[in-house]
N, C-alpha and C positions, 0 to 999 in steps of 0.2 A: 485840340487833340484830334489826330487823324483817325478816322473810322472807316477805312476802306478795307474790304475783305474780298478775297477771291477764293474759289473752291477748286481743289484738285484732288485726285486720288492719291498721288505720290509726289513728294517733294525730294529732289536730289540736291544735296548741298555740295557743290563743287563739280566742275566740268573738265577735270583731267581725264586720264585714261580709265580710271574706275568709274567716274561720273558719267562719261558718255556711254559706256556699255550698260550701266544700270538704267540710264534714261531711255536708251533705245529698246532695251528688253521690256521695260514697263509699258512704253508707248506702243510697241508692236504687239503686245498682248491686250491692247484695247483700253488701257487705263489712261485717264487724263493726267499727264505728267508735266511737272515744271522743274527745270534744272537751273540752279542759281550758280553764278560765277562772279568773282570779283572783277573780271574783265572778259568780255566776249572775245577779245583777241587772244585769250589764254586757253581757249577750248582745245583739248588734246595737245597741249603744248609739250615740247621736249626740252625742258630746262637743263638737262644733263646730256648724256651721250645720245646723239640723234640716230639711234638704230633700234630695230625691232628684232627680237630673237636672240640667238646665241645658245651656248651649251645649256640644255634643259629648259631655257626660256622659250626656245623654238617649239618645244613640246607644248608649252602652255598656249602659245598662239594657235597652233593647230587644233588644240582642244576647244579653245574659245570659238574658233570657226566651226568646228563640228557641232557645237551646241547652238549655233545661230548668232554668234557675236560678229563684230564688225572689224576688229583689228587686222585680221589676215587679209581681208579684201582691200582695206585701205592702204596697207603697206605694199600690196601688189601693184597698186596704181601709182605709188609715189616713191619707189626705191631708186637709189643711185647705183648701188652695187649689191649683188646677191652671192652668197657663198654657203655651201653646205660644209659644216664643221665636222671634225672627227671621222672623216671617211676612211681613214686607215684602221679604224677600230670597228667593233661590231655594230649592228644596226640599232641596238638599244640606245647608243649614245650619239648617233647621227643627229645633227641639229642644224636647222636653217637659220642664217643670220642675214639681215638686210640693212645696209646703210640707208637711212631715210633722208629725203629732202624735207627738213623739219618744217619749213613754212608751208610747203605743199601738203604735207601730211595733216597739219592742223587745219589748213584751209579746206581740204577735202572733207575732213571729219565734221567741220562746222557746217558745211553745205548739206551733208547727210542729215544732221540734226535739224537743220532749218526746213528740210523737205519732208521730215517725218510727221505723219499724222499723229494727233493726240499729244504732241510735244511742244512745249513753250520754253523759250530761252529767256532768262531774266538776269541782267547785270545788277548785282546788289549783294551786300554782305548780310548773311543771316546772323542775327545777334541773339536770338532767343528761340528755344524750343518750347512749344506750348503743350501741356499735358493735362489729363484729367484722371481722377481715380475711378477705375471701373473694376468692380468685383475685387477690390483690395489690391489692385496693381496699377501702376502708372501706365497710361495709354497716350500715345502721341496724338495730338489733335490739330497741330498746325505749327507754322514757323513765322517769326517776325523778322523783317529786315531792318537795316539801320534807319531808313526813312520813316519807320513806324507802321508800314503797311503789313497786314496779317494775311497769310495764305493758309487757309484751312486745308488739312490733308488727313488721310486715314493711315498713311505710312510715310516715313521719311528715311532717307539713306545718307549717312555721313560719308562723304568722299572728299574730305578736306585736304588730303595730301600733306604737304609740308607747310601749310599756311597758318596753322593755329599758333598764335603768339610767336610767330617766326622772327628770327633775327639772323642777319647775314654778317659774317665776320671775315675781314681781310686785314690781317695784322691788327693794328690798334684801331682800325676803322670798324665801327659797328653800326649797322643800319637796321632799323626795325621794319623790315620788309619781307615779303615772300620771295620766291625765286625770280630771277631776272628783274629785280627791282619793283615787282608788282606789289600792290597793297597787301599787307598781312591781315589775317582775321583775328582781331584782338579780344572780342567779347565772348565768343562761344565757349571757350575753355571754362570760364567761371560758371556758365549756365550748365555745362555738362557735369561739373563737380557738384552743383546744387542738386542735380538729379541722382546723385549717388554713383556716378561713373568715375572711376579712378584713372588718372592720367600720369604720364611720365614724360621725360625729355629724351629725344633721340636727335642725332645729327647726321647729316650727310654732306657731301661736298661735290664740287665740280672743278675741272681745270680751266685754264685760260683758253680764249679763242684768239687765234692769230690772223693777221692780215696775210692772205695767201701770197701777195706780191712780194713779201719780205722773206719768204722761205726759199731756201736752196734745196730743191728736191734731188739734185744730182748727188748729194751726199747721203741719200736714203735709199732703202730697198723698196721698189715698187710692189704693191700688193694688188693683184688682179681679182676680179670676180670669176665665177664659174663660167665656162664656155657655154654650157647648157643650163639655162636658168630654170629652177624649180619653183613653182608658186607656193605661197603660204596657204592660200585658200583652196579648199577642195572644189570650189565652184569656179575658180579662175581657169580659163583655157590656157594651157602652157604656151601655145603658139603666140598668144596675144601679148605676152610680156617679154619676148626675146628682143633685146635692144642693146645698143652700145652702153657700156657701163663706165662710171668714173672710177679712177684708181684711188686707193689709200696708200699710205707710205709708212715704212717701219724705220725707226732710228732708236738710239739708246742713250740713257744717261751715262755718266762716267764719274770718276773720283772728284773731278773739279765740281761737278753738280752737287755731289754728296757733301763735299767740304763746305760749300756755301750754305747748304741746309743745316749742317751740324753747327756751324758758327752762328746761326741765327735762330736756333730753337727757342731761345728765351723770348723771341718776338712772335712765336707761333701761338695763337690762342689755345691750341690743343695742349701744348706743353707748358704754357704759362698759367694754366688753371682757369682760364676765362670761360672756356666751353664747358657747360654742365652736362650736355647730352652725350649718350654713348653712340659711337660711330660704327659703321659696318665693317665687320672683321674681314669680309671677303672682297671688299673694294676700298682698300686703305688709301689714305693720302700719301703723297710722295714723302712727306716727313715721317710718317709711320713706317713706310718701306725702308727708309734709310736707317732708322733707329732699330727696328725689329729684325731686319735682315742685313745687319752690318757686315756679314761675311760676303755679301754679293757686291761685285765691283761695278755692276751695271743693271739697269732695269729697262724693259721694253717700253717704247713710246710709239704709239700709232698716231699718225697725222691723218685725220679723216675730214672729208668735205661736209659742210652743214647744208649745202643746197646747190642746185645746178646754177642758180643765178646769184649765189652769195659768195663773197670774198673771204668769209670766215672759215677757218679750219679748226677743228676740235683736237685738242692735244690729249689724247686718250692715254691714261697711265700716269698723269702728273697732276691730279687734283691736289689742291693746297689751300691753306688759309693764311699763308705767310704774307707779309706786307708787300705792296706793289713793287717797291725798289728791290726787294729780295727776289720776287718772282722774275723780274726782268733779268737780273743777274743769273739766276739758276737756269732759266730757259735758254739763255744765250750761250750756255756751255754745251748744249746738245748739238751734235752734228746736223747741220742744215738749218739750225735756228739761230746762228751767230748774229744775224742782223734783224731778227724778228721784231715785229711791233705788235703789242697786245691790243686787241680790239675790246675785249672784255676780260677783266681780271678773274682769276680763280677765286673762289670763296667757299667757306663752310656755311651751312645753314642749320640752325637749331629749331626744333618745333615740338609741339605737344602731340602725343599719341596715346593710344589705349594701353593700360596695364594688362598683363596676362589675366585670364579668368573672367573677362568682361563679356565674352561672346558665346553664343550657342553655335552649333555646327551649321545652322542655317545662316549665320552671320547677323542674326538679330541680337541686340544687346539684351543682357539678362535683366537690366534695371528698368527698361522701358519697353512695353509691348508696342510693336509696330515701328520701332526705331532700329534700323539696320546700319551696318558700317562696313566699309570696304576700302582697300588700297593702303597707302602708306600710313594712314591714320591707325590702321590695325597693327602697325609695327613691322611692316614688310618694306622692301625696297624694290625698285624696278617698275617700268611701265607694264611689263607683261604680267607680273604678279598682281598689280593693281587692276588691270583690265579683267583678269580672271575672277578676282573677288567681286568686282563691280557687276559682272554678268550674273554671278550666282546670287549676290544680294538683290539685284533687280528681279531675277526670276522668283526668288523666295518671297520678296515683298508682294509681288503680283500673285503668287500662289496663295498667300495668306488672305489677300483681299478677295480673291476669286473662290475661296473656300476649297482649295485643292491641296494635295499633299506636297510638302516641300521637296526640293531636290537636294539630297545629301549624297555626294560622291564619296565613296570610301577609298582607302589607300590602294586597293587592288583594281580600281576602276579608272583612275586618272591622276595625272600629276596635280591637277586642281584639287583632288581629294587629299593628296599628301600635303599640299600647301595649306589648305584650310585646317586640316587636322593638326598640323604642327603649330599654326598660329593660335588655335583655340585650346590646345591641350598642353603645349610645352611652355616653359619659362624662357622665352627667347630674350636674351640679355642685350642683344644688339639688333639692328634692322635685319630682318630675315630675307635671305636670298635663296631662290630655288636652285638646287643642284641635282644632277642625276643620282648622286650617291645617297640622297635622302629617300629615294624611291626603292623600296624593297623588291618590287615586282617590275623592275624597269624593262625586262625583256618583253613583258606583255604590254607595257605602257609606251610603246614606241611612237614617235611622231608620225610614222607612215600609216599607222592603223587607227589614228584618232577618229576618223569618220566611222569605221566599223564599230569602235567601242562606244561612241557617244551620240552619233546622229539620231538614233531612235529615242534617246532621252530628250534631245532637242525637239524632236517631232511630237513626243508626248506632251511636252510643255506647250507647244504651239509656235515655236520659232523656226522650225524646219518644215518645208512644204511636203505634200504627198509626192510631188514630182521628184524631189530630191531623194526621198526614200525609195521610190521605184528604181531610180538609177543605182542606188546602193544595193538593192536586192539583186539587180542584174550583175553588178560587179562581184558580189559574193558568190553568186551562182557560177560565174565564169571562173573564179578562182578555184572553187570546189571541184568543178568538172575537170579542169585542166590538171589539178593535182591528182585526181583519181586516174586520169588517163596516163600520167607519167608513172604512177605506181603499177599500172597494168601493162605498160608497153615495155617489151624486153628487146634488148639488142644482144647479138652474139659476139663471139670472139673471132670475127672475120678479119681479113687482111685490111680492108678499108677502114674498119672501126679502130683497129690497132694503130694504123698509120695516123688516123685523126687524133687519137689520144696521145700518141708520142709527140705530134706537132703542138699539142697543148701542154707539153711537159707533164703528162699524166701517165700512170702505169697502164700498159695494155691489159686487156681482159684475158683470163684463162678459161672462164666459163661465162655463160650468159648472165646478164644483170638487167635491172630495170633502169629506165631513164632517171627516175627519182634518185636511185642509189648513186648514179653518176653525178648528179647535181650536188649531192652531199660532199663530194670531194672538194677540198678547199680551193683548188686551182680551176675548178669548173663552175659553170652557172647555167641557168636556163638559156640565156642568150648565147653562150659559147657552144652549147651542144646542138644548136640549130642545124648545122650541116648534116648531122646524123639523125635528125628528127623531121623528115619531110612531111609528115601528116599533120603537123601543128597548124592551127588557125591563127590569123593575125589577132593580137591582143594589145590592149592599151598599156602604156608604160606602168601605170599604177597597179594594174592587175599582175603584170610580170613581176613587179617588185614584191608583192605579197606572196606570189608563188615561190620565188626564190627563197625568201626568208622562212616561209612556213615549212618548206622541204628541208632546207639546210639545218634549221634549228629545231626540228620537230621534237627531238628528245628533250632538249632543254626547256622548250615551251611547255611540254606535257608535265615535266617535273615542277615547273613554276605554277602551273594550274593546280596541281595537287597541294602545293604550299598555300595557295589562295583558299582552297577548300577548308584547310585547317584554320586559317586566319578568320574566315567567315563565321566559323562556329562561335568564336568569342564576340565578333562584331554583331552577330544576330541575337546574342544574349542581352536583351535590353534591360536596363536597370529601372525599376519602378520610380516614377518621378517623386512619389511621396515617401520613398525610403529614407529613414532617419539614420545617418551614419553613426550618430552617438549611441544608437542601440546595438551596433555591431561591436560587442565587447572586446573581441580579440584583435581588433584593428590597432596597429600602432598609432600613437598620437599624431605623428607627422602625416601618415597616410589619411587619417580621419580628417585632418585640417585641409589637406589638399583635395580630397574628394568633395568636401563641403564647398570649397572655393570653386572648383571647376565644374562640379555637377555633371559628370560624364554621362553620355547617352547610353553607352554600352559597356560591358565588361572589357571588351577590346580597347576602347578608348581609355578606360580607367587604368589598364595595364601600361599605357604609354605615358602616364603622368609621372613627372619626376618626383621621387619620394614615395611612390607606391611600388612595393616589392612584389615578386612572384608569390611570396607567402601571404601578403595582404590580399592578393587576387584570389588565392585559394580560400581564405577566410570569407571573403565577400561572396564567392560562389556558394559556399556551404550555407551562409546566412540567407542568401536569396532563395534557396530551396526551402528553408524553414519558413521564410516570410511568405512565399507563395502558398505553402501548405496552410499557414495560419489564415490567409485571406480566403482560401477555399472553405475552411471550416466556418469562418464568419458568415459566409454567404449561404 
């Protein structure tokens, strides 16, 4: 019998995008940390689309960076193409997206982990979670790997991604592996069930990878990156990342493609009833698109490079679990892919993940003290969602061990707050994907101001340096002073001012006005009025961006701030942990059951639980007043 034991403060189970952020956060806060992975070659691997960011996901990456995470810095070093999305719309939905060199991204992140003090990497499958009963509750005490070695720890973070009891499906072919053919984790699901943690099955999928030399790009529309590259990380010097970019390409499916798919639906594991798990609604397979959107005669297909030194091209928009022969036939109907050769087949993957109601807002499990969870195992999808959760789980595991207050971001503070609140509070029936429409206060939660919103929280935790905060103070001061100057500087209705405004297709002035009021005009901006503002000082691009937005959208921003103040009133009404919902007589049965399951932290969180009505919230508020009065009388 093996009796080898090692001691650590924190054990991270999984080294995907959640695992690396969790591990780095814990180690950088001085805790002895070990991260387990089924293969060291899979650290920060991109088994699906090799890109970081995109609509709303770019917001998450900026917030991760603002709090002290690594994803933004790493993609700035390893991107192939960079593009700011939604620029024709308002700043609330502007979102950065970078095509990644998947091998370089993984290689770079692995190097960061290897060089991090207090951090150990271990290849091995965790097969058991060790616990002890402490004051009537289960407490994590260690983990055991398949070889029998025990690693004692005071906290553990589950970042298992899509590996738990994973199986990959390609038509009739089923392999019991994780993504990219890596070993699945088969033992841990049963151990979690023994601990009282409820699991369910989800599924996701990925398209084929094609041999670049067999693609005819002349039949496709070339997609270029931005002329001026904007970094993800607030710490990256914009000048250091200006470089030549690789192109992506756009083509489309057609009726021939759709006919092949329809004629072979009986061979699709999705429609043959072989797949048990629920797939992502907002990232459907090509089979789902053809069936659910039968009125459409074509669907977009983006052809994207996987790496500067790789011949593989990612076929974005055509994920599938159809058999290989059907895949070859359908892909070859797409313009430019007539002679394509598949390097890696498309496949669907099923895996175990958490049921709703298993987590606290700190991402600690309710069943086991000291056991946290992050990433796709929590029921989300996407690298960015995983990394955001990993960072918060790592921070909160560290805060718990260091005896400090946890970090709980609410919906008015960050997209990360929206993400975690939705995962913890709502009954998500399919893999959760972040979208700008999920954020009620998205005008305040822009990607451009993530540093202003969150840097100081990262500093309080210990992941952001004093020097960075000093630079932030200087930036905020410059913004405030320039906005004040613009509001106080008046221009008159002179000939040269009128001629300038006409040249900008703007209405000439009849009376004097401030520079700030001119900027509010849709056709003008801080940069455009420079010729009539000779007294301005040189300012950094990010400062100018904040000035423009703050001045142009001042009224909307103030209105949203007032909405947040109302929101905070319910968020700050904390529900006593020992409150017994069975004692709240007027609560409807469904509301009582849901409140007992989710155990909301605040009245605000309770109000967002499916099955809890506004009337139930009113009943709860009245009971809480009576409850608090009763507690006062007892004391």
